[in-house]
C-alpha positions as CSV (number, residue, x, y, z in Angstrom):
1,M,91.4,-91.0,-93.2
2,S,93.9,-88.8,-91.2
3,D,96.1,-88.6,-93.9
4,D,93.8,-86.6,-96.4
5,F,93.9,-83.7,-94.1
6,N,97.8,-83.4,-93.5
7,F,98.2,-79.7,-94.3
8,K,101.6,-78.7,-93.4
9,S,101.5,-75.9,-95.6
10,I,98.8,-73.2,-96.2
11,L,98.8,-70.5,-98.5
12,V,96.6,-67.3,-97.8
13,P,95.9,-64.9,-100.6
14,Y,96.5,-61.6,-98.8
15,N,95.4,-57.9,-99.7
16,A,94.4,-56.6,-96.1
17,S,90.8,-56.5,-97.2
18,S,88.2,-57.7,-94.5
19,G,87.8,-61.0,-96.3
20,A,91.5,-61.7,-96.5
21,K,91.6,-60.9,-92.7
22,R,89.2,-63.8,-92.0
23,G,90.8,-66.3,-94.5
24,L,94.1,-65.5,-92.5
25,N,92.1,-66.0,-89.1
26,A,90.6,-69.3,-90.0
27,A,94.3,-70.1,-91.4
28,I,95.6,-69.3,-88.3
29,E,93.2,-71.6,-86.1
30,L,93.5,-74.2,-88.6
31,A,97.4,-74.3,-88.4
32,K,97.6,-74.0,-84.5
33,K,95.7,-77.2,-84.9
34,V,97.5,-79.2,-87.2
35,D,100.9,-77.6,-86.6
36,A,101.2,-75.8,-90.3
37,E,103.2,-73.2,-91.9
38,I,101.3,-70.5,-93.3
39,T,102.7,-68.1,-96.1
40,L,100.5,-65.1,-97.3
41,I,100.5,-64.4,-100.9
42,T,100.2,-60.7,-102.3
43,C,99.7,-60.1,-105.9
44,I,100.1,-56.9,-107.3
45,E,98.4,-56.7,-110.7
46,S,100.0,-54.9,-113.5
47,S,98.1,-53.8,-116.3
48,S,100.4,-54.1,-119.3
49,L,98.8,-50.6,-120.9
50,A,99.2,-49.2,-117.9
51,S,102.9,-50.1,-117.0
52,F,103.7,-49.0,-120.7
53,F,103.2,-45.4,-119.7
54,R,104.9,-45.5,-116.4
55,K,108.4,-46.0,-115.3
56,K,109.2,-49.6,-114.8
57,D,108.8,-50.6,-111.0
58,D,107.5,-47.3,-109.8
59,K,103.6,-48.5,-108.4
60,Y,104.9,-52.0,-107.9
61,E,107.7,-50.4,-105.2
62,E,105.1,-47.9,-103.9
63,E,102.4,-50.4,-103.5
64,K,104.8,-52.8,-101.9
65,Q,105.8,-50.3,-99.2
66,V,102.0,-50.4,-98.3
67,I,101.7,-53.7,-98.2
68,Q,105.2,-54.1,-96.1
69,K,103.5,-51.8,-93.4
70,E,100.1,-53.6,-93.2
71,L,102.2,-56.7,-92.6
72,E,103.7,-55.4,-89.6
73,K,100.1,-55.4,-88.0
74,V,99.7,-58.9,-89.0
75,E,103.0,-60.3,-87.8
76,Y,101.9,-59.2,-84.4
77,D,98.7,-61.4,-84.6
78,T,100.6,-64.7,-85.6
79,K,103.2,-64.5,-82.9
80,K,101.1,-67.6,-81.4
81,L,101.8,-69.9,-84.1
82,N,104.8,-72.4,-84.2
83,S,106.1,-71.6,-87.6
84,P,106.9,-67.9,-88.5
85,L,104.6,-66.4,-91.2
86,K,106.0,-66.2,-94.5
87,H,105.4,-63.7,-96.9
88,V,105.2,-63.5,-100.7
89,I,104.6,-60.3,-102.7
90,L,104.5,-60.9,-106.5
91,K,103.8,-59.1,-109.5
92,S,101.1,-60.7,-111.6
93,S,98.8,-60.0,-114.7
94,F,96.1,-62.3,-113.2
95,S,96.2,-63.2,-109.5
96,P,94.3,-66.2,-109.4
97,N,97.0,-67.6,-112.4
98,T,100.0,-66.6,-109.9
99,I,98.4,-68.1,-106.9
100,A,97.7,-71.1,-108.5
101,E,101.1,-71.4,-110.3
102,Y,103.0,-70.4,-106.6
103,A,100.9,-73.3,-104.9
104,E,101.8,-75.5,-107.6
105,E,105.6,-74.9,-107.6
106,N,105.5,-74.8,-103.7
107,K,103.5,-77.9,-103.1
108,I,101.3,-75.9,-101.1
109,D,98.8,-78.5,-99.3
110,L,95.8,-76.2,-98.2
111,V,94.8,-72.3,-100.1
112,V,92.5,-70.6,-97.5
113,I,90.9,-67.6,-99.2
114,G,87.9,-65.1,-97.0
115,Q,85.5,-63.7,-99.1
116,S,84.5,-59.9,-98.8
117,K,81.3,-58.7,-99.5
118,I,80.8,-57.8,-103.0
119,L,79.7,-54.7,-105.1
120,P,77.0,-55.8,-107.8
121,T,79.7,-54.1,-110.1
122,E,82.4,-56.1,-108.9
123,S,80.3,-59.7,-108.6
124,K,81.5,-61.2,-112.2
125,Y,85.1,-60.6,-111.3
126,H,85.3,-62.1,-107.9
127,E,83.4,-65.1,-109.0
128,R,85.8,-65.6,-112.2
129,M,88.2,-65.4,-109.3
130,A,87.3,-67.9,-107.3
131,H,86.4,-70.2,-109.9
132,Y,89.2,-70.2,-111.8
133,L,91.2,-70.7,-108.6
134,I,88.9,-73.8,-107.8
135,R,89.7,-75.0,-111.9
136,G,93.4,-74.0,-111.6
137,L,94.5,-75.4,-108.1
138,T,95.5,-78.8,-107.6
139,C,95.6,-78.6,-103.8
140,P,92.3,-78.2,-101.8
141,I,90.8,-74.5,-101.2
142,L,88.8,-73.4,-98.8
143,I,86.7,-70.4,-99.2
144,V,85.6,-68.7,-95.8
145,K,82.9,-66.4,-95.7
């Protein structure tokens, strides 16, 4: 039974929301117990229509800088881990697809996502994202409320 829970690489989708921070905290606690490496993945979604009207990479670079500033705070919180935190920022047309592909390509053992409180107008989008991840991932997923 212990072989079934051998999580050496944990992927955490991270967008600095309260849910993402809960997911990261759960991943940190788990990583300490099983000596796992954590990779944060941040997807910057690009709408094909919006990207048509702006200079190439304008918004991506701007958002990437904001994310990197936020990560300085995160790195301080993860100094107690045995392995350094890794972070990947990727362009994406649909985040769950990008997350599932990254997890598959990098042989991730577990994906940990945190759920935020969702406004009624956002519920269908978030439900679809969670369901897509559940269907699209080949590794286990832990959803932290």
